[in-house]
C-alpha positions as CSV (number, residue, x, y, z in Angstrom):
1,M,-53.0,-33.1,126.3
2,A,-56.7,-32.1,126.5
3,S,-58.3,-28.7,125.7
4,R,-61.5,-27.3,124.3
5,L,-59.3,-25.4,121.8
6,N,-57.5,-27.2,119.0
7,P,-53.8,-26.6,118.5
8,H,-52.9,-24.8,115.3
9,L,-49.1,-24.7,114.7
10,L,-46.7,-27.2,116.2
11,A,-42.9,-27.0,116.7
12,L,-40.9,-29.9,118.3
13,T,-37.6,-29.2,119.9
14,D,-34.6,-31.0,118.4
15,D,-34.1,-33.1,121.6
16,Q,-37.8,-34.0,121.4
17,S,-38.3,-32.9,125.0
18,R,-40.8,-30.1,124.4
19,L,-43.6,-29.3,122.0
20,F,-44.6,-25.7,121.3
21,Y,-48.0,-25.1,119.9
22,T,-50.3,-22.1,119.1
23,M,-53.9,-21.9,120.2
24,G,-56.9,-19.5,120.4
25,A,-56.9,-17.9,116.9
26,A,-60.0,-16.1,115.8
27,T,-61.8,-18.2,113.2
28,S,-64.7,-16.0,112.2
29,L,-64.5,-13.1,109.7
30,L,-67.1,-11.3,111.7
31,V,-66.9,-10.1,115.3
32,P,-69.6,-11.5,117.6
33,S,-72.0,-8.9,118.8
34,G,-70.6,-7.3,121.9
35,G,-67.7,-9.7,122.0
36,L,-63.9,-9.5,121.8
37,L,-61.7,-11.2,119.2
38,T,-59.4,-13.8,120.6
39,S,-55.7,-13.4,119.8
40,E,-53.6,-16.5,119.2
41,F,-51.1,-17.4,121.8
42,L,-48.4,-20.0,122.5
43,R,-48.0,-22.8,125.0
44,S,-45.3,-25.4,125.7
45,F,-45.9,-29.1,126.5
46,D,-43.3,-31.1,128.3
47,L,-43.2,-34.5,126.7
48,G,-41.5,-36.1,129.7
49,S,-43.7,-34.9,132.6
50,G,-46.8,-34.0,130.6
51,A,-46.8,-30.5,132.1
52,I,-48.4,-27.7,130.1
53,G,-46.9,-24.2,130.4
54,A,-48.8,-21.0,130.8
55,G,-50.0,-19.2,127.6
56,F,-47.7,-16.5,126.2
57,P,-47.5,-13.7,125.3
58,V,-50.0,-12.1,127.6
59,R,-52.1,-9.8,125.4
60,R,-54.6,-7.0,126.1
61,Q,-57.9,-7.9,124.5
62,S,-59.4,-5.4,122.1
63,P,-62.8,-5.1,120.4
64,N,-61.2,-3.9,117.1
65,S,-58.0,-5.8,116.6
66,Y,-56.4,-9.3,117.2
67,Y,-53.1,-11.1,116.7
68,A,-52.5,-14.3,114.8
69,I,-49.3,-16.3,114.7
70,P,-48.5,-17.4,111.1
71,D,-45.3,-19.3,112.1
72,I,-43.2,-20.5,114.9
73,A,-39.8,-22.2,115.1
74,A,-38.0,-24.1,118.0
75,L,-34.3,-23.2,118.3
76,P,-31.7,-25.9,117.9
77,G,-30.1,-26.8,121.3
78,Q,-32.4,-24.5,123.2
79,P,-35.4,-26.5,124.2
80,R,-37.0,-23.7,126.2
81,S,-36.8,-21.1,123.3
82,V,-39.1,-20.5,120.4
83,A,-39.3,-17.8,117.7
84,A,-42.8,-16.5,116.7
85,I,-44.2,-14.0,114.2
86,D,-47.2,-11.9,115.2
87,F,-49.7,-10.8,112.4
88,V,-52.2,-8.1,113.4
89,S,-55.7,-7.7,112.0
90,Q,-58.2,-4.9,112.5
91,V,-62.0,-4.9,112.7
92,D,-64.1,-2.4,110.7
93,D,-66.4,-0.7,113.2
94,T,-69.2,-0.4,110.8
95,T,-69.4,-3.9,109.1
96,G,-67.5,-6.0,111.7
97,A,-65.3,-7.4,108.9
98,V,-61.7,-8.2,109.8
99,Y,-58.8,-6.9,107.6
100,G,-55.2,-8.1,107.8
101,L,-52.7,-5.3,108.4
102,G,-49.6,-7.5,108.1
103,P,-46.7,-8.8,110.3
104,D,-46.4,-6.8,113.5
105,S,-43.4,-8.4,115.3
106,L,-40.9,-11.2,115.3
107,R,-39.7,-12.2,118.8
108,I,-37.7,-14.9,120.6
109,Y,-39.4,-16.3,123.8
110,D,-37.3,-18.0,126.5
111,D,-39.6,-19.8,129.0
112,G,-42.4,-17.7,127.7
113,S,-40.6,-14.3,128.3
114,P,-39.7,-12.2,125.2
115,G,-36.1,-11.0,124.7
116,P,-35.6,-7.2,124.6
117,N,-34.4,-7.3,121.0
118,F,-37.1,-7.9,118.4
119,L,-38.1,-6.9,114.9
120,G,-41.0,-4.5,114.5
121,P,-43.4,-4.1,111.6
122,K,-41.1,-2.0,109.5
123,A,-38.1,-4.2,110.0
124,F,-39.5,-7.4,108.3
125,S,-42.3,-8.6,106.1
126,C,-42.0,-12.4,106.1
127,T,-44.4,-15.0,107.4
128,S,-42.4,-18.2,107.3
129,L,-39.6,-19.2,109.8
130,V,-37.0,-21.9,109.9
131,P,-34.0,-22.3,112.2
132,G,-30.5,-22.8,110.8
133,A,-27.8,-25.2,111.9
134,A,-27.4,-23.5,115.3
135,A,-29.6,-21.5,117.7
136,S,-27.7,-18.3,116.7
137,R,-29.2,-18.4,113.1
138,L,-32.8,-18.0,112.0
139,Y,-34.2,-17.6,108.5
140,C,-37.4,-15.8,107.6
141,W,-39.1,-15.9,104.2
142,G,-41.9,-13.8,102.7
143,G,-42.0,-15.3,99.2
144,S,-39.8,-12.7,97.4
145,A,-36.8,-12.6,99.8
146,I,-35.1,-14.5,102.6
147,S,-33.9,-12.6,105.7
148,R,-31.0,-13.8,107.8
149,L,-31.5,-13.2,111.5
150,A,-29.1,-13.4,114.4
151,V,-30.3,-14.8,117.7
152,D,-28.6,-14.4,121.1
153,D,-29.6,-14.1,124.8
154,K,-31.1,-10.7,124.1
155,G,-33.4,-11.8,121.3
156,V,-33.3,-11.4,117.6
157,T,-31.8,-8.9,115.1
158,L,-31.8,-8.6,111.3
159,V,-28.5,-9.3,109.6
160,D,-29.6,-8.8,105.9
161,S,-32.0,-9.9,103.2
162,F,-31.7,-11.0,99.6
163,N,-34.2,-11.4,96.9
164,L,-35.3,-14.7,95.3
165,P,-36.7,-15.5,91.9
166,S,-40.4,-16.3,91.8
167,G,-40.1,-20.1,91.4
168,S,-43.3,-22.1,90.8
169,G,-46.7,-21.8,92.6
170,S,-47.1,-19.9,95.8
171,F,-44.8,-19.6,98.9
172,G,-45.4,-21.5,102.1
173,H,-43.4,-23.2,104.8
174,M,-39.7,-23.7,103.9
175,V,-37.3,-26.4,105.2
176,F,-33.7,-26.2,106.2
177,S,-31.3,-29.1,105.9
178,G,-27.9,-27.7,105.1
179,S,-29.6,-25.7,102.3
180,I,-33.1,-24.1,102.3
181,Y,-35.8,-25.8,100.3
182,T,-38.8,-23.7,99.4
183,S,-42.4,-24.6,98.4
184,T,-41.7,-22.9,95.1
185,G,-39.1,-25.4,94.1
186,L,-36.0,-23.3,94.9
187,V,-32.9,-24.7,96.7
188,V,-31.0,-21.9,98.4
189,D,-27.6,-21.4,100.1
190,A,-28.8,-18.7,102.6
191,E,-25.3,-17.9,103.9
192,E,-23.9,-17.4,100.4
193,K,-27.2,-15.7,99.5
194,R,-27.6,-17.5,96.2
195,V,-30.0,-19.9,94.6
196,L,-28.4,-23.3,94.0
197,A,-31.1,-24.8,91.8
198,Q,-34.7,-24.8,90.9
199,V,-36.4,-28.2,90.6
200,Q,-39.5,-28.9,88.5
201,A,-41.8,-29.2,91.5
202,Q,-43.8,-27.1,93.9
203,G,-45.9,-27.4,97.1
204,P,-45.2,-28.5,100.6
205,V,-41.6,-29.8,101.0
206,A,-39.8,-32.1,103.3
207,V,-36.4,-33.7,103.7
208,D,-36.0,-37.4,104.7
209,G,-32.5,-38.9,104.7
210,G,-30.9,-38.5,101.2
211,L,-34.1,-37.4,99.5
212,V,-36.1,-34.1,99.2
213,Y,-39.8,-34.4,98.6
214,W,-42.4,-32.0,97.2
215,L,-46.1,-32.6,97.3
216,D,-47.2,-31.1,93.9
217,A,-50.8,-30.4,93.1
218,S,-50.2,-28.5,89.9
219,G,-52.2,-29.8,86.9
220,S,-54.6,-31.7,89.2
221,D,-58.0,-32.6,87.7
222,P,-60.7,-30.6,89.5
223,V,-63.2,-33.4,89.2
224,N,-60.8,-36.2,90.4
225,P,-58.2,-34.3,92.4
226,S,-54.8,-35.8,93.0
227,V,-51.3,-34.8,94.0
228,M,-47.8,-36.0,93.0
229,L,-45.3,-36.9,95.7
230,R,-42.1,-36.1,93.9
231,S,-38.7,-37.1,95.3
232,F,-35.2,-35.8,94.3
233,D,-31.7,-36.8,95.3
234,I,-30.6,-34.3,97.9
235,I,-27.0,-34.1,96.5
236,T,-27.6,-34.1,92.7
237,L,-31.3,-32.8,92.8
238,Q,-32.1,-35.3,90.1
239,P,-35.6,-36.6,90.1
240,I,-35.9,-40.1,91.7
241,A,-39.6,-41.0,91.7
242,A,-43.1,-39.5,91.4
243,K,-46.1,-41.1,93.1
244,R,-49.7,-40.1,92.4
245,I,-52.0,-39.9,95.4
246,N,-55.8,-39.5,95.0
247,V,-57.1,-36.9,97.4
248,T,-60.5,-35.2,98.1
249,S,-58.9,-31.6,98.1
250,T,-55.8,-29.9,96.9
251,D,-55.8,-27.6,99.8
252,L,-52.5,-28.9,101.2
253,S,-50.5,-28.2,104.4
254,R,-47.0,-29.1,105.4
255,L,-45.4,-32.4,104.3
256,I,-44.0,-34.3,107.3
257,A,-41.5,-37.2,107.2
258,C,-42.8,-39.8,109.7
259,G,-39.9,-42.4,109.6
260,Q,-40.0,-45.9,108.2
261,G,-40.5,-44.6,104.7
262,R,-43.8,-42.8,105.5
263,M,-44.9,-39.2,104.7
264,A,-47.9,-37.4,106.2
265,F,-49.8,-34.3,105.0
266,R,-53.2,-32.7,105.3
267,A,-55.5,-32.2,102.3
268,G,-58.7,-30.4,103.0
269,H,-60.1,-31.9,106.2
270,E,-58.3,-35.2,105.9
271,I,-54.9,-36.5,107.1
272,Y,-53.0,-38.8,104.7
273,I,-50.1,-41.1,105.7
274,V,-48.5,-42.7,102.7
275,N,-45.5,-44.9,102.0
276,Q,-42.9,-43.3,99.8
């Protein structure tokens, strides 16, 4: 897959037949003189044929606003469907500075076409998505609450929301594997709407087999930065091991299980692949 633009977010379908990715986000805080801000969009990549789908959604360019996509989620058992959040920003006409206005919509796209049912800006406030056990359930998190969403052939609707305790650190991408695991160390039964446990860890989270991992940068030395890869038993949530990893930056992104006992993550401008 070649392009002059770098992909941003990736979402692989559960049958591994298709990869959804976002592209085209504006990266400057100032608008080029006389130019238009570029809104982020989605594409699909067929991993069998190598075919790249047309970009979606089709947006009208504007000199004073643009859309970013803070998260996407492929739906289980629906390799042509993806959920996406739109975040809208506006440009100050005087200074050219860009200000985020917040989440604007949450939609389901089937073959690039949006379903008629979607959530508008007053119906949700979350920026992290994760699919449930089936394509009919989607969870959305904004740091202080989890929303349960129902998905069908017409799109997405809000079922309800419930508040969460603050946990540790800041919120980021959550993971679903029977329960929801948050980057603030919470383990949540979303269908029962209750917190099952809070572990002594924070940061990007991943599940691999019978273990849950958190990549924890709390307490890192600013001169010699490092992170702790902490593992917990997925049933008992008892700590199993903690591995210190020296890094050049504690600006971390998602933790990914790569198979064969390996985990991958981004720290600053570098990609790390480590054995557990």
